[in-house]
N, C-alpha and C positions, 0 to 999 in steps of 0.2 A: 316359245316353241319348244325348245327342250323338253320343258317339265309335260308339254302336250303329249310329245312322241313317248317319253319313258309311261305316260298313263297311258296310251294307245298299247305300248308293248305289253304291259302289265295284263290288260285286261285279254289281248290276245293268249298270254299263258293261262290267265283263268278259262278263257275258250278252249284250249286244246287239253287242258288239263280235265277239264269235261267230256270233251272228244273221247279221252282215251279212259273214260269210266265205263264200264259194262252197262248196258241196256237193261239188264235183270232178267228175269224170267218172267213167264204165265203158262201155267201146267194145267190138266185136267186131272185131280188126284183120284177122284170115284165118281161112279155112275155112268148118265150116258149121255151126254153133250148134244146128241142128235133132236133131243127134244126142243130145243133152240132153233130149229130149220123148219118147224112145225108153223109153215106161213097161214094157217087155218086159224092159228089158237092165237091167243094174246097173253102178256107178260108187262108188269109193272116192275119199275126197278126203285130201290130205296139204299141211301149210301149212309153207312152209320159209323159216325165219327164219334160215340161215347167214349170208346176204351181208346181212341188214336193217341199214339205220341206223336207230337210236331217239332221237329227240328230236332230231337231226343228228349223234348222234355212234355210231362203230362199236358194235356189239351188244358187242363183249369190253369196251371203254371205260365204255360204259353200264352193263354189269354191274358193273365195279369201283367205280363212283362210286355206286351204289345199295345197294353191299357195306359202304361206310363205317358206315353206317345201320345196314343191315340185313342179316347175314350170310346170313340164309335167303334172298334175294331171285331169285338165280338159279333156284334150285327152285321156289319158288312161281311164277316167270315159266313154267316148262316145265309146273306141273302148271296154271295158267291156261288155257296154251296148249291142251291136251287137253280140259279143262271148257268150252272156247269152240269146239273142233272139234265135241262133241257136242250145243251149242247150234244150231250151222250145219248139221249132220247130220237134227237134228230139223225145224226150222224147212222144210230142204230136202225132207222125207219126208211133211210136211204139203200139199205139191201132189201130187195121186194122178198128175195128167198127166205129170209128169216123169220120166226116169230114176230108178230105186229106189239110193238111195244106201245103201251099209252100211259097218259099223264097219272091217270088214277084207275082204281078199281071197278067195279067188280073184275078180275081176269083169272086164266086158267092158272097161271102160274105169277108168283114173284121172285126177284133175282134181288139178293142182299149183298151189297157190296162192304163188306167188313174191312173198314181201312184200319191198321194196326199203327201202320209207323207214314209218315207224312212229311216229305223234305220239299218245300214249297219253291226252291228253286233261287234262281239271281236273276235280276233284272239284267245289270250288265253283262253277265255271260250269254243273256238270252238275246240281247239285242244285237251284240256284235259276233259273239260265239257263231250264231247260226251261219257266217259266212263259209263255214266250215263243216257244220252239222246239224241239221233242224233240230236235234234235241239238246243242243247246248242250253245251259242254265234252266231245262224244263224241270217241271214236278218230278217227285220220284215216290214212288207206293211199292207200300208192302201191304198183306192181307189175303183174307178169303172171299171168296165169291161162292155163294151158295145159291141154288134156283130150286125153288119148292113148288111143289105140285097142290097146288091148293085146296083140290079137292080131299086130298086125304092127310093133307097137312104133312107129307114126307119129303125132305131132299133127295133131290133125284140125282144131282149133279153137284160136283165141288170143285172150286178150282183154286189155284194160289197163285198170288202175286209175289215174287220175290225182289224187291227193288228195283220195280218195272220202271225206267223210265221213258217220260213222254215229250211230244213236241212241243217246242215253245213259239215254234211259227207256223202260220199255215199259207202253203206253197209260196207264193211270190209275195203275199201278204208281208209287208216289213213294220206292221205298227208296233211302236213301244212296247214293249210286254210287262205289262204290269201283273202283280200277282195274281189279281182277278182273272186277266185276260189268259196267265199262263196254266190257271186253274182250268177254266173253261177248254181251252185247246187239249190238255191233258186228260180230262173227261172226254173227249171228243175222241181221243187218240186211244183211250182204253175200250170204247165202243169198237173202234176198229180192231184191236188187239183179238177181242173176242170172238170176234165173226171169223177174223183170218184161221184163229183156231180153231172152230167148228169146222169149218168149210171143209 
């Protein structure tokens, strides 16, 4: 019993530490974000992980490390990436005043999310810490978001994420927050954050 109480206390400390961490920033750095409010136009989204550092390691090194315990990790990561993209699109299209987002082209615009730094969060902190903060244990991202006009090939708006922290739960849903679920919830949160910034 004592060991269980000590473990719970440790988890609470982790969660409180997660609470204390800043939520990061998302800012428009150039161009006109108003293009994203053209609800008669269309856009698609690409998530670029090619030059992503994951947990402070290169993507290749991180995959190699995870493969020591899970040979299918790289495949699972790619599948999670596609699933989380779907969550982003669904959340985006729930806002009727925004540009319509399609799974595939051709579209009027393309949004490219270049993730440079990716912290995948923590399952224990997410599961228990959300009693205090819905973002406890959630993923943290840094990177650049570019919106390109497909007719001209020109980038018309750029945004920057700096250690942007995402939710690890959805409303009153208290399902255990696996890495894949945190990534999906994170991308759903990112869509909302961009919408809120642009409105």
